[in-house]
N, C-alpha and C positions, 0 to 999 in steps of 0.2 A: 504494500500500500504506500503510495506516495502522496505527500501533502505539500502543495505549493501555495504560498501566500505572498509571492513576490510583488514588490512595488505597491504596497498598500499604506495605510496610516496606522498600523498596529503598534501600540505602545506596550501592551501587556497581553501575554498569552495565558490561557487557562491552565491550571496545574492538573491536567487530566491525561497526560500522555502515557501514563502507565497502563491504561486500558486499551491502547491502540497497538497495532502490530505494524508500525511504520518501518519502511526500509529506506525512505528518502524524505527529507524535510527541508524545504527552502523557504526561509523567511528573510531573504535579502531585501535591502532597500525599504526597511521599515524602521521607524524610530523607537525600537525596543528599549525598554528601561530595565527589564529583568528577564532572565531565562528561567523557566520553571525547572525545579529539581527533578520532576518526574521524567524529564527527557533522559536523565541518567539511567533510569530503569530499562531503557530500550537498547542498552549496549549490545545485547546479543542479536537484535534484529535490525537496528538502524545502521545503515552502512554509509550514508551520506547526509550530513547536516550542513546547511549553508547559512551563515550569518555574516553580515558585514562587520568588518573591523571598524574601530573608531566611531562606534555608535554612542549612545548616551548611557552605555552600560558601565556600572562600577564592577559588576560581577557577572560573568567571568571576565577576567582581564584580557586585554588585547593579545598578550603573549600566548594565552591558551587558545583563543580563537584562531590565531595565526597558524598554530600547529595542526589544525584540521580536526576532522570529525572524531577520531579516536581520542585525542587529547581532551577535547571538549567533553565528550561523554564520560571519560574517566574522571575528570574534574567534578562534573555534576554527580556522578555515582558516589564519589567520596563524600560529598556533602549530604546526599540522600541517605547513605549508610549511617552518617553521624546523627541523623535525627532519631535513630533507634538505639544506637550503641553509645551515644554520648562521648564518642571519641572521633576526632577529626584529624586525619592524616594528610597533611599537605606537603610531605617530604618529596624531594626529587622532582618538583614541578618547575624549578628555576624561576620562581616568582621574585620580583623586586620588592613587593610588599604584599601583605595579606589584606584583601578587601572583602572577605567573606562576611556577609551580614550575619551576625551571631543570633539574631532573633528568628531566623527561618526554621 
């Protein structure tokens, strides 16, 4: 299943991606402010995710988005896992700063 929402005015996505079996997701050219953690649960099925760099996003940082789909999904998965384990592992991500909103 592919989902394309290219070139819209979407600032926020619903946090419902865990119930979808997406293989491709393109949300380029949208003024996104946040990426839902539930995208991280699609790591086994989602092969291609496209977001523009230099958006209005604080999280995930540009350095993660620039590395592509696998890095982005891994980053989101770590945050998603932390919601149940109360342990957040951000090691070996080569981040210049940690911008993870701790209230998620």
